[in-house]
DOKOLRO-691440 format. One record per residue: residue in three letters; x, y, z of N, C-alpha, C, O, CB in turn. Coordinates in steps of 0.001 Angstrom, whole numbers, plus 500000, padded with zeros to 6 digits. Glycine has a CB too. Layout:
% DOKOLRO-691440
ALAXYZXYZXYZXYZXYZ ...
This chain:
% DOKOLRO-691440
UNK533379731522645772534751731715646254535591730495645864535137729361646016534778731937647810 UNK536806730717645366537660729633644931538152728824646126538607729397647115538839730174644130 UNK538065727507646045538540726666647127540061726596647073540625726522645981537917725254647045 UNK540746726615648226542206726526648217542654725149647739541959724152647934542776726814649619 UNK543815725115647115544345723835646652544715722988647860544950723504648953545576724038645721 UNK544762721671647641545069720732648721546420721046649355546573720924650571545057719291648196 UNK547409721451648545548754721681649065548810722851650045549692722900650902549712721930647922 UNK547870723796649921547878724961650785547137724719652094547265725507653032547273726134650066 UNK546367723641652167545599723370653376546451722672654425547395721964654076544376722522653049 UNK546138722859655707546804722068656755546538720581656526545582720208655845546313722496658174 UNK547393719739657104547291718299656848545938717736657226545399716887656516548366717562657600 UNK545372718204658356544132717577658784542907718160658088541781717795658425543980717713660274 UNK543105719070657115541995719547656300542086719004654867541197719246654050541971721082656285 UNK543162718271654570543293717665653240542667716280653216542370715692654256544771717583652823 UNK542479715785652027542057714400651891543234713496652289544369713770651900541574714098650428 UNK542985712431653051544094711540653422544742710942652185544075710639651195543602710417654350 UNK546068710779652264546779710143651161546404708665651106546244708029652147548315710316651314 UNK546262708110649889545934706667649777547085705822650317548256706124650088545635706275648291 UNK546731704769651031547737703856651580547733702553650785546693702086650321547471703576653087 UNK548908701994650646549011700728649915548200699636650610547608698775649960550486700295649788 UNK548185699688651949547417698708652712546136699355653213545859699357654413548247698148653895 UNK545339699918652267544150700683652639543155699837653408542480700362654294543485701258651404 UNK543034698554653111542107697703653848542620697525655274543818697313655465541935696327653144 UNK541752697604656277542199697442657671542894696111657894542444695076657403541015697563658623 UNK543981696141658628544709694927658992544152694433660322544672694767661387546259695186659082 UNK543090693636660248542352693246661464542975691978662052543100690979661344540831693016661150 UNK543361691995663303543919690792663938542847689707664059541650689995664093544500691132665338 UNK543296688480664123542360687361664288541574687531665582542134687846666632543113686004664288 UNK540277687318665483539415687423666650538911688828666935538078689030667818540136686922667835 UNK539418689792666189539035691197666418537987691672665408537671692861665350540274692102666342 UNK537455690746664620536508691126663566535257691818664094534793692751663438536104689908662786 UNK534675691436665227533471692151665700533745693622665948532922694471665604532940691511666981 UNK534899693942666547535215695343666808535500696089665507535149697263665386536416695453667754 UNK536123695437664542536387696074663252535085696388662537534952697452661931537270695178662373 UNK534092695449662602532805695731661976532098696888662681531456697712662031531919694480661990 UNK532213696950664004531592698037664753532195699388664350531476700368664157531757697806666267 UNK533525699422664226534187700664663801533747701050662391533549702229662100535726700508663855 UNK533595700057661519533167700346660143531736700882660119531422701768659324533272699078659267 UNK530857700349660992529487700847661062529458702319661470528721703116660889528667700009662047 UNK530266702675662476530316704074662911530918704939661817530445706050661574531130704217664214 UNK531957704443661154532597705205660081531616705481658949531678706537658320533821704455659546 UNK530690704518658678529718704715657608528740705840657914528151706413656998528958703436657358 UNK528560706161659192527653707255659599528463708404660223528033709034661189526576706734660615 UNK529635708655659646530562709602660260530082711046660185530333711823661106531907709489659603 UNK529396711424659103528984712814658930528185713359660086528571714381660654528190712951657691 UNK527076712721660470526296713230661604527080713246662910526905714149663728525052712398661782 UNK527955712239663114528764712203664336529711713400664407529827714041665452529564710895664408 UNK530386713699663303531315714832663276530551716143663485531025717036664189532097714869661933 UNK529376716253662876528559717458663090528207717611664574528264718709665127527262717398662235 UNK527842716485665208527459716559666620528656716929667498528531717740668416526861715222667082 UNK529810716334667214531005716659668004531357718133667843531673718811668821532203715773667579 UNK531302718624666612531608720045666363530650720939667133531073721918667748531531720367664852 UNK529357720608667105528371721397667840528620721348669345528488722362670030526963720901667529 UNK528979720169669862529248720032671306530446720882671726530419721538672767529500718552671671 UNK531493720861670908532688721658671237532333723139671293532725723837672228533816721417670198 UNK531595723619670301531219725029670272530291725384671425530337726500671942530554725369668947 UNK529454724443671826528505724725672899529171724659674276528843725454675156527337723743672836 UNK530101723720674470530658723475675797531921724262676109532264724442677277530945722034675946 UNK532616724731675082533915725408675313533812726833674791533869727044673579535105724640674607 UNK533661727823675680533435729207675233534527729735674307534245730524673405533324730116676429 UNK535769729308674522536876729831673705536662729537672228537062730326671373538210729232674164 UNK536032728404671923535801728054670524534705728906669897534581728960668674535439726586670406 UNK533908729575670736532870730457670185533398731861669920532657732721669445531680730529671137 UNK534663732098670219535227733440670068535600733753668623535899734904668304536449733591670952 UNK535589732762667752535947732997666362537407732784666047537825733007664911535576734363665986 UNK538212732350667034539632732103666770539814730979665751540724731018664923540367731755668074 UNK538934729979665826539017728833664911537750728805664065536657728669664613539198727483665697 UNK537866728928662746536675728833661896535996727472662041536659726463662281537048729076660428 UNK534680727451661896533953726183662044534441725147661032534571723969661365532439726409661878 UNK534709725579659800535175724622658792536480723975659233536676722774659046535360725315657429 UNK537369724765659814538648724261660307538407723235661426538976722144661402539538725432660817 UNK537576723583662389537266722687663495536618721398662989536995720305663410536345723384664503 UNK535654721527662093534939720363661563535912719427660847535849718211661030533811720807660601 UNK536806719984660035537766719155659306538711718419660241539036717255660005538564720005658342 UNK539154719084661295540063718440662235539368717320663004539944716254663222540632719468663208 UNK538132717569663411537366716520664098537204715304663179537382714163663605535969717057664541 UNK536868715566661924536669714482660964537907713616660840537827712391660935536294715042659604 UNK539063714258660626540289713485660446540669712721661700541155711594661613541424714394660040 UNK540457713314662864540827712648664109539939711424664357540436710369664752540727713630665291 UNK538636711558664129537731710429664351537999709323663341537961708143663690536265710884664264 UNK538271709695662085538628708698661073539850707896661517539854706666661465538900709378659714 UNK540888708615661956542133707943662344541890707047663553542402705929663609543242708978662657 UNK541113707530664518540860706745665720540088705472665402540421704398665903540096707575666740 UNK539061705589664573538297704401664181539177703412663433539040702202663618537097704794663312 UNK540077703908662591541005703012661904541898702279662880542148701082662732541852703784660914 UNK542386703012663896543223702376664899542471701342665704543010700277666007543798703406665817 UNK541222701644666057540419700671666820540134699422665983540155698307666503539086701312667283 UNK539868699610664685539599698463663814540822697557663717540680696339663609539181698938662412 UNK542011698132663754543243697353663632543863697010664978544907696363665049544243698107662799 UNK543192697461666065543665697178667426545112697652667623545995696880667995543560695668667723 UNK545322698943667361546683699494667466546621700926667989545571701564667912547410699451666088 UNK547732701440668519547809702850668919548054703732667704548177703221666591548923703064669965 UNK548127705043667893548356705935666742549702705685666076550704705448666751548271707390667180 UNK549717705741664747550961705654663999551705706993664057551088708015664355550685705247662535 UNK553007707015663782553759708285663777553175709321662813553158710513663121555213708023663409 UNK552690708864661632552143709840660679550851710456661221550567711628660974551880709172659307 UNK550070709662661962548835710199662544549143711187663669548449712193663817547949709057663073 UNK550180710905664461550576711843665509551161713122664903551019714204665471551598711188666458 UNK551827712989663731552383714182663074551276715145662660551431716363662752553216713780661841 UNK550143714579662198549008715422661836548480716165663061548149717348662979547889714577661200 UNK548400715464664207547932716111665441548934717156665917548536718197666441547696715064666548 UNK550220716896665744551228717902666129551064719172665310551162720280665838552655717342665947 UNK550814719004664021550597720187663184549389720973663651549387722204663610550422719785661722 UNK548360720264664095547182720957664607547521721736665871547053722861666048546051719961664887 UNK548338721146666760548749721870667966549462723164667624549245724192668266549650720999668828 UNK550316723110666608551008724324666164550019725343665618550098726530665933552059723986665097 UNK549081724865664792548128725799664182547238726454665236546987727658665182547261725074663144 UNK546764725656666194545909726230667227546678727260668068546100728263668488545347725117668129 UNK547959727026668315548757728010669058548872729313668277548763730396668852550160727452669361 UNK549089729210666977549178730403666136547837731131666058547792732349665883549651730025664732 UNK546744730372666190545417730993666174545049731609667524544026732284667647544369729965665778 UNK545890731372668536545623731955669853544749731095670746544236731582671753544981733283669687 UNK544567729833670405543725728942671203544523728402672394545592727826672194543182727771670333 UNK544036728573673624544749728020674785544811726506674734543898725855674225544079728462676082 UNK545887725950675261546069724512675176545013723758675989544615722659675603547461724136675653 UNK544553724330677107543548723618677904542234723482677127541567722451677212543301724354679243 UNK541863724520676371540651724424675550540823723405674436539887722681674097540296725789674957 UNK542026723350673867542306722393672791542176720964673299541549720129672646543716722625672212 UNK542752720677674441542678719325674987541241718996675412540785717866675241543644719173676185 UNK540539719972675959539141719753676327538308719377675102537424718524675186538560721008676998 UNK538591720012673968537869719690672735538103718233672338537178717556671889538304720630671594 UNK539332717752672501539601716354672174538864715418673120538373714370672699541101716075672225 UNK538784715785674385538033714946675313536557714882674920535927713829675016538178715474676747 UNK536014716013674479534620716014674004534472715071672808533519714295672734534171717456673615 UNK535425715145671873535354714301670695535409712819671033534633712026670500536466714647669755 UNK536338712443671929536441711031672288535235710570673098534827709413672996537722710780673073 UNK534672711448673888533452711082674630532311710759673668531632709743673817533031712227675585 UNK532107711624672688531017711394671735531291710183670852530362709475670464530804712632670865 UNK532566709938670531532910708748669747532576707497670535532015706551669982534402708753669359 UNK532909707475671812532629706296672635531119706041672720530664704902672619533223706474674051 UNK530355707119672908528899706965672960528352706419671639527423705611671638528233708309673289 UNK528925706857670516528494706369669207528814704890669051528017704136668491529160707174668086 UNK529989704468669548530350703056669471529386702214670308528946701148669877531802702843669946 UNK529067702698671496528136701971672365526770701854671696526159700785671704528002702675673735 UNK526294702958671117524976702951670461524945702010669255523887701487668906524599704370670018 UNK526103701793668617526144700990667392526251699496667657526169698702666720527300701425666539 UNK526432699098668905526558697668669213525217696980668947524210697379669532527008697448670701 UNK525169695962668084523900695255667832523385694584669104524152693991669863524081694200666716 UNK522096694687669317521508694119670530521669692603670599521685692031671689520038694478670608 UNK521786691958669456521881690501669456523328690002669406523577688828669129521111689941668282 UNK524291690915669681525703690507669653526388690897670960527176691842670986526440691150668447 UNK526093690175672048526735690507673324528254690371673279528964691030674039526186689622674419 UNK528747689519672391530201689365672280530855690648671803531959690973672238530548688223671331 UNK530185691394670904530732692676670439530782693684671591531753694427671732529881693241669267 UNK529724693700672416529721694613673567530870694288674504531528695191675022528382694535674324 UNK531116692992674727532218692601675609533551693028675023534429693501675744532210691086675849 UNK533706692861673710534959693256673064535147694783673118536265695281673253534983692765671597 UNK534025695508673008534130696958673086534643697402674454535419698352674556532776697601672798 UNK534207696710675499534691697066676842536201696909676947536871697703677608534004696200677906 UNK536734695882676292538192695699676348538934696772675547540146696941675682538568694309675821 UNK538178697496674708538795698534673869539030699835674647539752700716674180537911698814672646 UNK538425699953675821538530701206676570539987701596676801540355702763676665537803701084677909 UNK540810700615677152542231700917677388542887701467676128543685702401676198542982699657677865 UNK542553700890674975543129701362673713542654702777673389543428703600672899542763700408672567 UNK541366703060673666540846704411673428541607705433674265541982706500673778539339704478673750 UNK541830705085675544542554706023676392544011706171675974544620707215676206542479705579677835 UNK544570705137675360545931705279674818545923706295673679546833707115673560546481703906674320 UNK544884706232672840544762707244671787544622708642672393545279709581671945543553706934670878 UNK543774708780673401543604710087674043544948710593674566545317711748674354542572710000675197 UNK545669709710675252546932710106675866547964710519674822548552711596674922547480708969676714 UNK548186709663673818549244709946672851548895711144671960549757711962671639549505708714671988 UNK547631711233671570547231712349670691547316713672671435547856714641670901545796712139670154 UNK546794713736672657546838715009673394548251715373673791548579716557673865545960714938674637 UNK549112714373674053550527714681674322551172715334673104551880716333673230551302713398674710 UNK550921714761671913551486715331670690550976716746670470551739717639670100551148714453669477 UNK549681716950670700549093718295670572549761719274671522550216720348671129547579718254670844 UNK549804718865672802550296719777673832551773720120673609552172721270673790550101719159675226 UNK552581719141673220554007719409672996554200720398671855554983721341671975554762718105672694 UNK553492720189670751553618721104669609553098722486669963553700723492669588552863720557668390 UNK551984722542670680551403723822671090552385724576671979552620725767671771550060723606671831 UNK552970723883672983553895724544673908555141725048673176555618726153673438554301723580675036 UNK555659724234672263556849724656671505556551725903670677557377726812670597557339723517670585 UNK555377725942670067555009727102669256554807728339670118555237729434669756553740726812668457 UNK554149728159671262553934729304672144555274729864672640555448731080672720553044728901673342 UNK556221728970672973557547729455673389558229730233672279558844731271672524558434728287673818 UNK558118729733671063558731730423669927558091731781669696558783732769669451558619729574668664 UNK556746731828669776556039733102669605556444734090670683556703735260670402554521732888669633 UNK556497733606671937556837734481673050558268735001672916558536736168673202556662733742674381 UNK559193734127672479560585734564672314560684735659671259561404736641671443561485733374671928 UNK559958735489670147559975736534669110559345737822669631559831738917669345559230736056667842 UNK558259737688670399557589738886670925558472739614671913558522740844671908556264738516671589 UNK559184738862672778560093739484673743561171740270673001561473741410673355560737738414674666 UNK561748739649671966562775740349671204562242741599670523562912742632670501563368739427670175 UNK561030741508669963560446742673669305560161743798670301560414744969670018559162742278668582 UNK559628743426671475559348744459672485560630745125672951560681746346673099558609743854673687 UNK561684744316673187562952744861673669563543745823672627563999746914672969563953743716673985 UNK563532745413671376564086746248670305563269747521670150563836748590669923564122745475668971 UNK561952747430670268561084748605670134561439749651671182561575750831670858559600748204670262 UNK561589749230672437561911750199673494563316750751673313563543751938673544561776749553674883 UNK564263749914672903565626750408672659565618751505671595566301752519671734566555749249672221 UNK564841751295670538564779752302669479564042753556669931564368754659669490564103751725668245 UNK563049753399670810562384754592671358563382755437672133563341756666672076561198754192672272 UNK564270754782672851565219755517673688566264756232672845566540757411673066565902754571674671 UNK566843755533671891567953756162671185568005755932669694568997756289669057569197755700671759 UNK566976755349669115567011755027667692566508756148666809566141757229667271566208753802667432 UNK566506755856665544566017756800664534564514756589664364564086755619663740566770756614663166 UNK563728757487664913562278757340664848561730757651663465560571757348663183561620758236665868 UNK562537758248662598562084758540661252562332757379660287561871757410659146562768759783660744 UNK563057756358660742563324755219659888562129754289659793561066754572660346564521754466660392 UNK562304753174659088561212752236658872561058751228659990559977750667660167561412751516657587 UNK562136750979660766562095749873661715561136750126662872560391749226663258563476749610662254 UNK561140751334663433560310751584664611558819751485664279558099750788664994560625752964665194 UNK558320752149663229556900751959662901556554750505662596555472750036662950556524752824661714 UNK557471749789661941557193748381661626557090747553662904556187746728663046558291747802660706 UNK558021747776663833557970747047665102556724747408665887556077746544666478559216747335665939 UNK556388748713665889555172749133666603553949748417666051553109747929666807554980750658666501 UNK553856748358664724552722747681664107552698746194664410551631745619664624552743747893662620 UNK553884745560664428553936744119664716553498743816666133553025742714666410555340743579664490 UNK553648744778667039553241744606668433551802745049668663551310744984669790554171745384669348 UNK551130745492667623549729745876667747549507747344668049548369747758668274549093745069668803 UNK550568748144668060550434749578668328550122750344667037550523749946665943551725750128668977 UNK549403751441667199549231752398666113550334753427666248550327754195667210547812753070666142 UNK551295753478665313552432754403665462552007755856665627552742756644666223553346754288664265 UNK550829756232665110550359757620665243549454757810666451549010758928666713549618758044663985 UNK549175756755667184548258756840668316548913757440669548550070757857669515547718755474668645 UNK548150757476670636548626758052671894549228756959672782548627755904672988547472758777672634 UNK550416757235673295551141756294674134551238756828675563551308758039675777552546756027673558 UNK551240755930676525551568756248677911552611755239678359552410754032678228550292756217678843 UNK553721755729678886554799754847679323554885754864680840554868755922681469556150755267678696 UNK554977753673681413555170753521682857556544752901683106556991752037682352554038752643683490 UNK557203753348684162558500752781684536558436752432686015557965753233686822559685753780684233 UNK558907751240686378558913750884687788560272750372688225561002749716687481557850749844688073 UNK560570750707689470561819750284690094561477749211691118560694749433692041562575751493690760 UNK562083748044690932561780746904691797563012746577692609564110746459692065561316745670690974 UNK562834746431693907563968746089694758564492744692694445563715743793694123563574746184696228 UNK565797744510694539566399743201694278566492742904692802566516743807691966565610742114694962 UNK566543741611692495566710741171691101565423740617690513565455739925689495567799740116691011 UNK564290740913691141563016740310690730562398741086689564561308741645689687562031740265691921 UNK563104741111688439562618741847687265561965740859686291562578740469685297563789742628686565 UNK560753740468686569560064739492685742559152740212684757557974740445685024559258738504686612 UNK559741740563683591558973741283682586557871740403682006556800740904681662559890741781681471 UNK558119739092681892557122738205681294555887738119682171554767738128681660557706736808681066 UNK556072738033683494554911737949684391554061739204684296552835739118684245555363737731685842 UNK554694740367684273553933741613684153553295741711682766552175742205682636554845742839684414 UNK553993741247681737553424741260680383552141740440680342551144740878679768554441740711679354 UNK552158739261680943550963738430680954549829739113681723548661738987681353551275737062681571 UNK550178739837682795549141740520683580548495741641682768547272741774682776549737741087684886 UNK549289742445682070548711743569681324548083743124680016547281743854679435549772744615681046 UNK548443741916679536547799741398678334546303741205678545545532741214677585548441740081677915 UNK545890741030679801544473740893680096543720742204680167542505742210680366544307740178681369 UNK544426743325680006543803744644680061543402745090678658543900744543677674544760745675680705 UNK542511746071678551542213746642677231543476747269676630544432747569677344541079747703677335 UNK543464747458675322544572748117674646545740747178674402545621745957674512545033749302675448 UNK546887747792674063548107747050673770549194747492674729549251748653675133548552747257672301 UNK550074746530675095551120746820676072552387746060675692552324744955675154550661746443677508 UNK553530746665675978554818746009675778555661746254677012555962747401677341555537746528674490 UNK556047745181677704556818745273678931558211744723678662558353743629678115556123744505680096 UNK559245745477679044560623745026678896561398745389680146561050746328680862561285745644677641 UNK562458744627680396563405744977681457564486745859680847565032745561679785564028743695682124 UNK564776746940681538565798747874681051566651748293682237566254749132683046565153749127680347 UNK567830747692682322568663747945683482567999747416684744567596746254684804568951749438683618 UNK567891748265685740567269747886687015565789748240687047565179748276688116567986748568688176 UNK565210748500685877563818748951685829563001748084684863563553747378684018563748750436685408 UNK561702748155685007560787747590684017560067748757683334559637749706683989559759746587684682 UNK559948748667682033559287749695681245558047749067680608558121747984680027560251750296680158 UNK556908749756680721555670749287680105555135750380679184554727751447679644554611748901681189 UNK555140750103677875554591751018676884553148750598676618552897749445676270555443751017675562 UNK552203751512676776550783751177676662550096752111675676550507753250675453550094751251678038 UNK549023751568675095548202752363674178546764751861674272546517750655674253548739752272672699 UNK545804752805674375544404752434674402543958751808675699543005751029675706544121751509673302 UNK544627752129676816544292751513678094544254752561679190544996753542679139545297750410678446 UNK543394752362680183543334753238681346544563752974682216544796751828682599542012753015682154 UNK545360754004682539546549753776683367546249753118684704547131752489685290547246755074683609 UNK545015753252685200544699752623686487544803751104686395545133750444687380543289753027686950 UNK544526750547685219544663749103685047546109748666685158546406747641685770544096748674683708 UNK547024749447684561548456749138684664548897749254686118549654748415686607549300750086683760 UNK548425750295686815548774750428688236548367749187689011549157748641689780548104751670688844 UNK547145748745688809546651747578689554547451746332689210547755745529690093545163747340689260 UNK547798746160687933548592744985687540549972745023688192550466743999688663548734744916686001 UNK550589746191688220551910746326688842551833746016690325552659745275690857552474747739688626 UNK550834746589690994550727746383692443550415744929692791550800744449693856549650747293693025 UNK549713744224691889549438742829692142550671741953692117550709740910692769548466742332691157 UNK551700742376691355552928741578691228554068742174692037554843741444692655553342741465689760 UNK554173743505692035555273744195692718554703745227693692554778746424693414556225744879691689 UNK554141744805694814553508745778695720554465746811696291554040747908696652552852745056696850 UNK555746746485696380556700747432696953557461748246695942558391748964696309557660746713697792 UNK557093748157694666557832748863693626557488750341693613556387750735693998557547748252692265 UNK558427751152693173558158752563692865557690752626691423558374752144690521559432753472693095 UNK556514753225691204555917753269689868555725754709689437555161755519690173554573752516689838 UNK556197755023688241556067756366687688555423756284686313555782755436685495557445757071687608 UNK554452757187686064553741757200684783554014758509684053553891759599684612552219757006684995 UNK554392758363682773554562759546681937553230760098681478552181759495681706555426759225680737 UNK553279761247680831552052761848680308551644761180679006552506760708678264552236763357680094 UNK550333761129678706549894760610677399550401761522676293550213762737676355548340760491677334 UNK551034760954675295551595761746674204551394760990672894551403759759672866553107762048674447 UNK551213761742671813550854761156670517552091760825669692553088761548669720549950762109669734 UNK552008759723668962553047759354668016554250758718668678554339758648669904553480760550667247 UNK555178758255667850556373757595668366557282758562669119557905758186670111557141756947667229 UNK557359759811668647558134760795669412557448761084670747558107761343671754558309762107668602 UNK556132761036670738555398761178671986555684760026672933555786760223674144553910761270671713 UNK555815758814672379556147757665673218557508757849673867557688757536675043556124756373672397 UNK558471758360673096559786758620673663559702759682674749560344759550675791560765759052672572 UNK558918760735674521558779761793675520558096761278676774558478761647677884557997762968674947 UNK557074760418676609556392759858677772557337758965678575557263758926679803555149759063677335 UNK558220758254677886559235757452678578560166758350679390560497758031680532560049756616677566 UNK560588759465678808561434760406679533560688760973680751561258761096681835561890761550678597 UNK559397761319680556558572761766681687558641760767682841558905761121683991557108761959681244 UNK558392759494682483558309758463683524559654758255684212559708758079685429557822757139682926 UNK560742758275683438562059758067684045562421759216684983562984758983686053563130757921682957 UNK562108760444684598562374761577685477561507761495686736561977761756687843562123762904684736 UNK560238761131686549559331761046687688559765759957688661559591760091689873557907760783687211 UNK560335758871688122560758757774688990561840758228689963561942757685691063561265756599688154 UNK562645759211689578563725759658690465563189760349691704563916760480692689564662760596689726 UNK561925760801691686561353761461692865560191760628693439559347761145694171560862762894692499 UNK560165759343693097559115758456693563559703757454694555560685756775694255558443757727692374 UNK559105757367695718559606756462696743559047755053696535558001754870695912559242756983698144 UNK559758754074697062559330752688696939557931752496697513557591753046698560560320751761697641 UNK557128751702696806555783751410697262554759752480696931553596752366697319555801751198698713 UNK555182753533696209554258754620695868554187754771694351555006754232693607554703755959696530 UNK553173755527693923552967755797692503552937757298692271552281758029693013551661755142691997 UNK553639757758691254553650759174690897553371759334689412553694758456688613554998759824691266 UNK552776760449689052552556760765687640553319762031687295553559762886688149551041760931687327 UNK553690762133686042554435763331685613553577764585685775554092765664686069554895763188684138 UNK552255764435685581551372765595685741551469766178687153551404767394687332549917765204685433 UNK551625765304688158551687765783689538553098766154689966553290767086690748551138764733690471 UNK554082765431689457555460765607689971556365766286688955557588766208689068556060764253690361 UNK555774766956687957556589767466686860557673768437687308558775768420686760555713768136685856 UNK557378769293688303558362770300688714559609769641689283560724769898688829557754771255689750 UNK559403768773690302560550768157690932561213767147690012562432766978690043560143767496692225 UNK560414766476689195561001765523688240561908766242687249562996765764686929559893764758687484 UNK561450767396686768562245768163685809563481768746686458564563768724685871561412769275685195 UNK563332769270687670564481769841688367565508768783688710566711769036688665564035770550689626 UNK565026767582689058565959766511689378566803766157688157567986765837688277565204765272689887 UNK566188766219686996566933765940685784567994766982685486568924766732684720565997765838684632 UNK567852768152686094568834769225685895569648769478687150570237770549687295568136770511685468 UNK569696768497688076570332768703689380571793769136689246572259769994689997570250767425690208 UNK572499768555688308573915768881688183574116770356687817575031771010688317574573767981687131 UNK573252770868686940573362772273686548572907773221687661573377774354687764572544772526685290 UNK571977772729688492571440773587689548572271773565690824572112774447691668570034773176689866 UNK573139772595690987573910772458692224574582773758692666574472774120693837574955771391692050 UNK575280774480691767575945775708692228574957776757692747575307777561693612576768776305691094 UNK573718776753692221572727777737692650572113777381693994571568778254694670571636777865691610 UNK572189776138694387571461775673695570572370775301696733571889774880697785570614774489695208 UNK573676775453696556574626774978697567574378775598698932574445774895699941576043775275697128 UNK574092776896698994573906777551700295572732776923701062572822776685702267573667779071700103 UNK571653776664700359570494776052701013570754774615701432570329774196702509569298776099700094 UNK571444773862700596571763772474700936572626772428702183572395771611703075572478771772699765 UNK573639773318702248574524773352703418573772773783704667573966773212705740575702774296703170 UNK572912774791704531572156775281705695571222774199706222571073774045707435571346776544705328 UNK570594773451705321569687772391705747570447771275706457569944770694707419568923771829704545 UNK571668770972705982572455769928706615572890770330708031572925769499708938573677769606705762 UNK573220771623708203573695772079709521572537772402710464572669772251711678574589773313709363 UNK571401772848709914570278773283710752568973772650710243568137773341709661570165774843710758 UNK568802771362710457567604770696709921566293771269710465565263771172709798567665769219710229 UNK566310771876711692565080772453712231564640773677711427563448773977711355565274772833713701 UNK565603774387710821565252775528709969564616775030708658563624775578708177566517776399709669 UNK565216773983708108564651773401706882563240772889707135562362773021706282565545772256706359 UNK563023772303708313561707771804708661560691772941708717559546772767708299561756771069709996 UNK561095774093709225560191775241709293559840775755707905558700776153707666560816776361710119 UNK560812775754706977560559776218705617559554775283704921558631775752704255561888776292704811 UNK559733773969705075558808773023704462557403773174705039556416773157704303559306771591704658 UNK557320773321706364556007773448706999555315774723706555554100774728706354556140773426708524 UNK556064775804706398555512777084705960554927776953704543553850777477704261556604778188705999 UNK555647776251703657555157776038702295553920775139702288552955775413701575556260775423701422 UNK553950774071703077552832773136703115551594773749703751550476773317703473553225771887703866 UNK551785774760704607550663775391705303550065776553704516549290777338705062551110775877706664 UNK550415776667703255549859777752702437550396779106702831549677780104702780548359777765702537 UNK551662779147703227552380780384703567551778781046704826551772782270704957552337781376702368 UNK551278780213705731550715780703706993551669780312708127551895779131708388549269780118707240 UNK552217781321708788553144781061709900552410780378711045552943779452711657553798782378710393 UNK551187780826711341550454780251712459550077778788712188550166777944713080549197781075712741 UNK549658778499710957549322777118710623550557776227710662550487775090711129548667777047709243 UNK551694776736710173552935775971710237553306775680711682553789774594712000554073776725709537 UNK553076776666712565553361776444713982552507775321714552552995774485715312553131777726714775 UNK551236775306714184550365774241714694550821772879714171550762771887714897548895774503714293 UNK551267772825712934551728771553712379552986771066713091553182769865713279551997771693710876 UNK553827772006713481555094771641714124555001771648715649555973771334716336556191772591713679 UNK553814772011716180553631772142717640554582773196718200555185773008719257553867770778718352 UNK554706774305717475555563775420717895554733776706717912553693776794717261556803775571716943 UNK555204777688718658554573779003718640554865779657717297555913779422716696555081779893719819 UNK553927780483716828554099781135715532555349782002715515556025782092714490552873781979715192 UNK555668782648716648556863783496716688558138782671716479559107783137715879556937784249718029 UNK558113781420716994559283780560716816559458780209715341560576780199714826559151779274717665 UNK558349779920714667558434779620713245558937780840712476559777780721711584557065779170712704 UNK558410782019712836558837783249712149560343783474712354561051783861711425558029784481712672 UNK560817783229713570562248783401713837563081782442712958564112782825712405562548783155715347 UNK562611781198712848563376780228712066563389780596710583564388780384709897562799778823712252 UNK562296781138710100562284781587708703563270782728708497563979782774707493560870782030708286 UNK563309783652709460564261784765709365565696784259709404566561784716708656564029785773710501 UNK565919783308710292567274782762710413567695782061709111568841782175708677567351781774711604 UNK566758781341708504567043780715707203567424781767706173568380781577705422565825779908706707 UNK566700782861706127567015783920705171568394784504705422569114784828704477565968785021705237 UNK568772784644706710570106785173707026571204784244706507572208784709705968570259785371708546 UNK571012782920706671572062781975706316572180781764704813573277781534704306571812780656706990 UNK571061781840704094571068781520702670570980782736701757571397782695700600569941780605702367 UNK570422783830702307570148784987701458568840784855700705568546785686699846571274785190700481 UNK568031783816701004566751783572700323565619783761701319565505783000702280566702782139699701 UNK564787784761701101563668785006702005562504784068701638561903784229700577563219786505701940 UNK562183783101702494561127782143702142559735782763702092558779782102701685561124781009703127 UNK559609784036702505558302784680702423558024785250701027556919785716700746558207785789703462 UNK559039785206700158558867785627698769558838784404697868559347783343698231559995786594698336 UNK558231784560696672558147783418695752559545782962695333559833781765695331557310783786694502 UNK560415783912694980561753783539694520562526782833695638563187781821695402562528784790694037 UNK562437783374696856563175782774697953562632781411698346563396780490698634563153783686699140 UNK561284781283698356560700780010698769560950778926697709561282777792698054559186780174699022 UNK560793779267696434560989778253695393562437777775695373562698776586695188560595778812694013 UNK563371778691695561564781778280695580565092777449696823565878776503696774565702779512695527 UNK564461777820697932564673777067699168564142775647699034564816774684699400564001777773700351 UNK562924775525698505562343774193698365563128773343697377563270772137697579560892774294697922 UNK563643773957696305564460773207695359565711772684696032566117771546695792564830774075694160 UNK566330773505696876567532773058697590567206771922698545567958770953698650568166774224698361 UNK566071772044699247565678770985700187565330769703699462565636768607699933564493771433701035 UNK564696769845698325564274768641697583565470767976696904565658766766697023563199769000696527 UNK566257768746696208567364768179695440568554767858696312569413767064695930567781769124694346 UNK568612768475697490569764768245698375569579767074699297570502766712700026570039769462699191 UNK568367766449699285568147765302700153568988764108699688569084763875698484566655764932700182 UNK569599763343700602570380762190700182569517761203699441570005760160699006571033761520701374 
């Protein structure tokens, strides 16, 4: 396999540039420590191998394959070289050395490595470097051992400045990545709602977010009381679930587009952050047009979902669909809506009759009324509305009026 050219490699995987003052600038009296650093530098290969092995063994994230071993080994090598050079010259990191570490912080963020694992790896490296320095102290040179002890403060200065540079670059990159992802998710949902699904932008955005444009989508919509619409918090929660998810704020709602995930996981994530939210789930549907249809399912279902509860389009499809057509149905249902407003006890009898499986006696038991009283109220309802609740047509129209006519 052809090796990449030096210019294409990250800074800490390239050969260091030659310096005009390549020989260490050792302060007077610091020669024992400079010789100790040179001794460790002469045996750098085994030390770097050991540090690399320790990082892979002690930090599970590094065993996930996010960072190739060659990449990790090269970064360890450059960092230990720079640190030994600084110790030999009794100085903190130079700006150019911190720039190399900053670039590494950016690269690790792009590779998906958490910052805590990155900093832990540096602590492992400095721990092993210190042990190597201690082991290299000649037994017949107690003065070198004493000088090494005074170096501890300088070593910790290197740890502090290097990890600060790493963490700052990592955080800046993560913020930039998150900002781009938020924009992509927002644009993707906007195009699902009203964009041209046959164009190139929607499939491209779907692919950039990890979705298969031809795969099956399930869309969830939740209504949260107040202004607590934290799409980022919910996004982080669902990122830990299987599959792919995109959460955006849309008006007074949060929309979560999911693929390849059990909807129960999304439910649990929502309830963990928004226990009082109304949550509605659309039906699983294939393709980008299916994603748009699932979003419509969820939005319609949300209109008949009470706060703190969860509804699915499969269960609530009738009322969700009728609610979406409420304006067209109003003239057909006015008599029932008016009768229910004037005589709520009659409306209560109609609901109980439907819930009791069309049994007058069972409805009476539910309402603590005699069956004859329930029968009378059903008759009275039919007189006022012209809809006999004992027939399918009359009962379905009555229930639609009661459901859609509720404030």
